[in-house]
N, C-alpha and C positions, 0 to 999 in steps of 0.2 A: 839250393844254389840259385842266385839271382840270374834272371835271363837277360838283364840289361847289357852285359858285355857282348853276349851273342847277338842281340838285336843291333847294337852299335856296329859290330863287325859285319853283319848282313847288310846294313845300310851303306857302309863304306864300300863293300864289294859291289853292291848294286850301282852306286854312283860311278864306280870305276868302269863297270861294264857299259853303262849308258854313255859315258864319255867316249867310249871306243866306237860308238856307232858312227857311220858316215854322216857328215854334216847334213847332207841332203835328206837323209832318212829322219834325222832328229828334227829338222825343220818341218818336215811333213807331219810328224806326230804332234809337235807343239802347236802347229798352226790351227789345230782343231780345239785348242783349249781357250778358255776365256782370259781376258786381260789380268784379273786378279790372280789367277792360277799361274799364269806366265811370269808375273812379277815375283811370286814366291819361288818359283823354279829358278829364276835368275840369280837368287841369293845363295843357291846351293854351292856353286863353284864358279871360278872365273871362266871356265869353258862354257858352262851353261849360260852365264851372263852374256858372253860374246854372241852366242847363238840366239838368245832371247830378245835382246834390245831391239833389233829391227822389227820384231813382231809386235812391239807396243803400239805401233802406228797402224790404225785400222781405217781411219777416215782421211780423205784427201779432197780439198777444194782448190781448184785452179781457176783464177779469174783473169780475163783478158784486160780488165781495167786496173790491174795492180801496177804499182810503180816498178816492181821487179818482173822482168819478162819470165813467162812460164818456162821457156827453154833454159833459162839460167837456173831456175829451181831444179829442173830435171837433171841438169848437168851436175849439180851438187849431189843429187840422189845417186848418180852413177858411181860416186866414190864409195857408196855403201854396198854391202853384199846384197845381191838381188834376191829378195825373198817375196813371194807373192802373198803379202800379208794384208793388203787392203781389202776391206769388205764393203766400203761405201765411198763412192766417188761422185763429185759434182764438177762439171766443166761449164764455165759461164763466160760467154763473150770471147771465146778464143778465136783469133783471126789466123791461126796457123794449125796445121794438122799434127797433133801430138800423139796420135793413136799408137804408132809403133813404139815411140819412146816410153809410153806408159805401160805397154802390154806386160812387161816383165813383172810388174807389181800387181797386176789386175786380174790374173786368171782365176782368182777365187772371189772376185767381187760379186756381191749379191744384190746390191742396190746402186744404180747409176742414174744421174740426171745430166742431160746434155741440153743446154739452153743458150740460144743465140750464138751458136758456134759455127765455124766453118764446117759444112756438112761432112767433110772427110773424116772428122773425128768419130763419126758413127761406125767407121770400119773396124773399130775395136770390138764391137758388140758380138759378132759371131764367135769370138775367142773366149767369151766369158761363159764358161761351160756350166756354171751353177747359178747364173743370173736369175733372180727372182722378181725384182722390182725395177721397172724402167720408166723414165719420163723423158719424152722428146718434146721440146718447147721452142717455138719461134725459130725453126730451122728452115732454110730455103733449099728445096730439092730441085734438081733439073726438071723432073717430071713426076707425075703420080706413079708412073711405072717404076721409077727408081725407088720411090717410097715403098712400094709393094715388094720390090726385090730385097730391100733391107728387112722388112717384116718377115719375109720368107727365111732369111738367114739367121733369125733369132734362135737361141737355144730352146729346146723343149721344156726346160725347167722354168721358163718365165710364166708367172701367174698374175702379176700385177702390172698394168699398163696405164700410163697417163700420157695423153697427147693434147697439145694446145697450140694454136696459132701457127702451125706449119704451112708454108706456102710453096708454090710450084711455078717455076719459070715458064713451063709449058703445062697447061691445065688439062689438055686432052688425055684421056685414059682409054687405051684400047682394052679389049677383053684380056684379062691376065690369066695365064695358065697356072693354076694352083696345083702344087704338089702336096706336101704335108702341111697341115695347119697347126698353128700354135694355139693351144686352148688356155685362155686366161680366165681367172676367177674374179678379178677386181679390175674395173675399168673406170677411168676418169677422163672426160672430155670437156672443153670449154666453149665450144661453138657447134652450131648445126653442121658445119662443114666437117669438123673433126669426126663427128659421129657417123655422118652419112657414108663416108669412105669405108669405115669399118663394117658397115652393114651390107656392103656389096657382096654378091654371091661369090665373086672371084677374089675376095680379100683373103690374104693368108692368115688372118687372125680369126679364130673360131670363138664364138660367144656362147656355145652350147653349155659350157660349164660355168658360166658367169653367175656369181652369187651377189656381188655388190657392184652397183652402177651409179656413178655420180656424173650426170650428163647435163651440164648447164646449157641453157638456151638451145636445147634440142628442138628440132622441127617436130610439130605435132604429127606429121606424116611418118616420122621415124620412131616416135615413142611407142606407139601401139605395136608395130612389128618387133621392136626390141623386147618388149615385155612378153609378147606371145612366143617368141622364138628362144627364150631363155628359161627352160623349165626349172632351173635351180635358183633363179633370182629371188632373193629374200629382202634385199636392202636397195631402195631406189631413192636418189636425190635429184630433184629437178629445179631449175631456176627460170622463172618466166618474167620477161621484161616487157613484152608487148602483148596486147589482147589476141593478136593473130597467132601467137605462139602457145596459146592455151590448148592442151590436149582435149579432144572431144571426149574420149574415154579410153581406158585400157583396163584389162582385168586385174582385180585385186585378190584373186583367188590363191596366190602364192606368197605375196609380199608380207613380211612381218614388220618391216621398218620403212616408213615413208617420210621423206623430208621434202617439203615444198616451200620455195621462196617465191611468192607471188607479188610482183611490183605493179600489178595492174589494178584498175578500179572498175567495178567492184571486185574483190578477191574471190572469184567464183570457182577457182580450179578444184580445191579440195571438196567444196560443197557439191560440185557437179560429179566428181568421182564417187562420192558417197551417196549420191542420189540415184544411182543406177541400180540395176536389177537386184532382186532379193536373193543374192547368192552369198552364203556365209564367207566372210573374209578372215584369214588368220592374222590380220594386222594387230600388232600389240602396241606399237609406239608410232605416233604421228608428231612430227616437228613441223610447225606451220609458221611462216613469216609473212606478214602482210603490212601494207601501208597503214599508218596511224589514222589517216583520214578515212572515215567511214567504218572504223573498227567495230563500233557498237552494233550497227546493222549486220555487219559480217558475222559477229558473234552469235546473233540470234539464228542466222541461217546455219551456222556450224552446229549449234545445239540440236537443231532439227535433223541435220544430216547424220550426226554421230548417234542419234537415238534410233536409227534404223536397225532392224534385226541383224543385218550382215556385219554390224560392228560389235557383236557381242563379246569378242575376245580382246577388244581394245582396253589396254591397261593404263596408258599414259598419253596425254596430249600436252605438248610444250608449245607455247605461243610466244613469238617475238614480234614486236611492233617496230616497223621501219620508218625513218623520216620520209616525209613526202617531198616532192620536188618544189613545194611552195616556199615562199620566203619566211614562213613561220617555222622557227626552230624550237624543238622541244627537248628538254634535257633527257639524257639516258635514264636517269633515276625515275623521271615521270613516266617514260615509256615502259620501263620495267614494272612500275606499279600498275599501270593499265593492263599489261600482259598478265600479271598474276591475278588481277581481278577477273580477266577473261577466263583464265584456267579454273578459278573457283566457280565461275558461272557454269562451266562445262561439267565440273564435278557434281554440282548441285543438280544438274539435269540428269 
């Protein structure tokens, strides 16, 4: 006897039982599914479709320069069933505090970016209980103490943090009483000031678990302690715009990936780092960007630096040539040709 009728009857009974679930429980279960699966589920019945449609929307971008006011958009949202379906949120240029209006949709947000907004919008952050990735950009805090209070309130699930261009109406920072610390694994900063605050002993952010650091224009006085105090750091990216910003040295004994953008003349940063003590380095990949002017002499020094015994595990060197600040403009194709020539020279060495 065929089992098809029995299977069909079982599926019918299963659908009926699932449809009897309280809506809140059904939404809780479905919220963990990916979008393609939710779409398939929505086709099963009209009951499923009604519950699934709000969950299709995972990303939200609200911009203060939009012709439609953000509050009007949220008013439209209120006509829908409140489902915390959003996973990624970007708030840009908001001149009003929408944190409470947004919260109903955001409790399961994993990624949020708040840029050039009224700082009150950051009050939503402590309620994002599974937040993983946070970017705070061009915000104005009353004081650095308020900034640290916000960092203290972040959920312990946070692992990726990017901060850039944040300012303070009152710059003085008294010694902050630290309770628990948030351990991040990925850090991105855009200025020396961004990084120096996070390196303070009383900062609520702990870097002891840091694995990836992209720290543009970091002070040389901060780079060495950053590398020395992060035992798990394997990927470092730095951007050097002035000769005085060149790091004198820092240990390469743990890094596997190093990216250096050196806009100074001569481009000595990488050469200097690799010309230090005969300690074996686990570095496998180096990405090096330098000005096109003087690249040939820089290449010769790179060949010597990379031939040292401590570079024995190096597998790949990628070179990018940058336009100089002179009036002579060189096409990107020509720059790429020179860069490939430099890479072949290193391979031959």
